[in-house]
C-alpha positions as CSV (number, residue, x, y, z in Angstrom):
1,X,-12.3,1.8,7.2
2,X,-13.4,4.6,4.6
3,X,-15.5,6.0,7.0
4,X,-13.3,6.4,9.8
5,X,-10.7,8.4,7.7
6,X,-12.9,10.8,6.5
7,X,-14.1,11.5,11.0
8,X,-12.0,14.5,11.5
9,X,-13.8,14.2,15.6
10,X,-11.5,11.4,16.2
11,X,-7.8,11.4,15.8
12,X,-6.9,7.9,16.6
13,X,-7.9,6.4,13.0
14,X,-4.9,8.7,11.8
15,X,-2.1,7.4,14.2
16,X,-3.2,3.6,13.3
17,X,-3.1,4.3,9.8
18,X,0.5,6.2,10.1
19,X,1.8,3.1,12.3
20,X,0.4,0.9,9.3
21,X,2.6,2.7,6.7
22,X,5.5,3.1,8.9
23,X,4.9,-1.0,9.0
24,X,4.8,-2.0,5.7
25,X,7.5,1.1,5.0
26,X,10.5,-0.6,7.0
27,X,9.4,-4.3,6.4
28,X,7.6,-4.5,2.6
29,X,7.0,-1.3,0.9
30,X,10.1,-0.6,-1.1
31,X,10.1,-3.8,-2.5
32,X,6.5,-3.4,-3.2
33,X,7.1,0.0,-5.0
34,X,10.3,-1.6,-7.1
35,X,8.0,-3.8,-8.1
36,X,5.6,-1.1,-9.4
37,X,8.1,1.7,-11.0
38,X,9.9,-2.0,-12.6
39,X,6.2,-2.9,-14.0
40,X,5.1,0.2,-15.1
41,X,8.7,0.6,-17.5
42,X,8.8,-2.8,-18.7
43,X,12.2,-3.9,-16.1
44,X,12.6,-7.5,-15.8
45,X,10.3,-9.0,-17.5
46,X,7.5,-7.3,-15.6
47,X,4.9,-5.5,-17.2
48,X,1.0,-4.2,-16.3
49,X,0.1,-7.0,-14.2
50,X,2.5,-6.8,-12.0
51,X,1.3,-3.5,-11.2
52,X,-1.6,-4.2,-10.5
53,X,-1.1,-6.8,-8.2
54,X,1.8,-4.9,-6.1
55,X,-0.6,-1.9,-5.6
56,X,-3.4,-4.5,-4.9
57,X,-0.7,-5.9,-2.2
58,X,0.2,-2.6,-1.1
59,X,-3.5,-1.4,0.0
60,X,-3.9,-4.4,1.3
61,X,-1.2,-4.1,4.0
62,X,-1.8,-0.2,4.2
63,X,-6.1,-0.5,4.9
64,X,-6.1,-4.2,6.1
65,X,-8.6,-5.9,4.2
66,X,-8.3,-8.2,1.7
67,X,-8.6,-8.4,-2.0
């Protein structure tokens, strides 16, 4: 995936990444970003473990990989 993103001669992968970002933002993005924020601020019993967990889920869904 990272190799495709550094290929500047074909821009198809950027459209795919943009569509993934839009879909993620529409479905689960807000909840994952709030989870990261709450964990960083220790709100609602969340801590840095939750920051890592939610960041991993966000990256996994964004780049279509399994962590």
